[in-house]
Each structure stands twice: as C-alpha cells, then as structure tokens.
C-alpha positions in Angstrom: 113.6 -93.7 171.7 116.7 -93.3 169.9 117.9 -90.1 168.4 117.2 -91.4 164.9 113.8 -90.3 163.4 111.4 -92.0 161.3 112.4 -89.9 158.3 115.9 -91.2 158.5 114.6 -94.9 158.2 112.2 -94.1 155.4 115.0 -92.2 153.5 117.3 -95.3 153.8 114.4 -97.6 152.8 113.6 -95.4 149.8 117.2 -95.2 148.8 117.5 -99.0 148.9 114.3 -99.4 147.0 115.4 -96.9 144.3 118.7 -98.7 144.0 116.9 -102.1 143.7 114.5 -100.6 141.1 117.1 -99.2 138.9 119.1 -102.3 139.2 116.2 -104.3 137.9 115.7 -101.8 135.0 119.3 -101.5 134.1 121.2 -104.7 134.6 121.1 -107.7 132.2 122.3 -110.6 134.4 119.3 -112.5 136.0 121.2 -113.1 139.2 121.9 -109.5 139.7 118.2 -108.7 138.6 117.1 -111.2 141.4 119.4 -109.7 144.0 118.0 -106.3 143.1 114.4 -107.5 143.6 115.5 -108.9 147.1 116.9 -105.4 147.8 113.6 -103.8 147.1 111.8 -106.4 149.3 114.1 -105.7 152.1 113.6 -101.9 151.6 109.9 -102.4 152.3 110.6 -104.5 155.3 112.7 -101.7 156.7 110.0 -99.2 156.2 107.4 -101.6 157.9 109.6 -102.1 160.8 110.3 -98.4 161.1 106.6 -97.7 161.1 105.9 -100.4 163.5 108.6 -99.1 165.9 107.4 -95.4 165.7 103.7 -96.4 166.0 104.5 -98.8 169.0 102.5 -101.6 167.4 103.5 -105.2 166.3 101.7 -105.0 163.1 104.7 -104.1 160.9 106.7 -106.8 162.5 104.1 -109.4 161.7 104.0 -108.3 158.1 107.8 -108.6 157.9 107.7 -112.0 159.3 105.3 -113.1 156.6 107.4 -111.2 153.9 110.6 -112.9 155.0 108.8 -116.3 154.8 107.5 -115.8 151.5 110.9 -114.4 150.3 112.7 -117.4 151.5 110.4 -119.6 149.3 110.7 -117.2 146.5 114.5 -117.6 146.6 114.3 -121.3 146.6 111.9 -121.3 143.4 113.7 -118.3 141.8 117.1 -119.8 142.1 116.0 -123.1 140.8 114.5 -121.5 137.7 117.7 -119.5 137.1 119.7 -122.7 137.4 117.3 -124.5 135.0 117.7 -121.6 132.5 121.5 -121.7 132.8 121.6 -125.5 132.3 119.2 -125.2 129.3 121.0 -122.0 127.6 124.3 -121.8 129.2 123.9 -118.1 129.9 122.2 -116.0 132.4 122.0 -112.8 130.3 118.4 -111.5 129.8 118.9 -110.6 126.1 119.8 -114.3 125.3 116.8 -115.6 127.2 114.1 -113.7 125.3 112.4 -116.9 123.9 110.9 -119.7 126.0 110.2 -122.0 122.9 113.8 -123.0 122.1 
C-alpha cells in the first residue's frame, strides 16, 4: 500500500464536499451551482473508492461506476434545462428565475 492513509482521502473528500456544499448555498449562477453539485458528487466518489481500496473489495468501485453513469445522464438533462431557462429568460441568475409561470 502507498504511504497515504484512508484519513487523507477522506479529508480531501470532505473538503471537496464542503466546498461544493457552500458553493450551492452561496452562489447565484445556475451553472456554478450545477458545477458545485458535481463537485459534491465527485467527493462522494472519492470516498467510495478510498473505502473500496482500503477494504480490498470492489463494492465501492461498482458504486462509483453507477454514480458516474447517472451523473453523465444528469449532466445532459441539467444542462438542457439550464439552456432552456436561459433561452426563455435570458439570464442564469437564481434570483431572476424564482417563478416558473412567466
């Protein structure tokens, strides 16, 4: 095994997740919010791969494979929604997208 322990991987994963979480809470641009959500998803993937590696099983890697598959589909749908919102409202700011009826 390498010299890097499980705690280091979990620390980085927690840091990435916290960065993404606060990005979702604090940012107003929908594209940035979307990227922060992807950052949180990848933090979870990093933690799953780290647990899988240190437990010497493939369970975490299989979960990551499914998560990446779902994330790819989510990106396609999410970006399509953001582009449709931009075409309709000419903005990607969350404050200006507060009503769906107009």
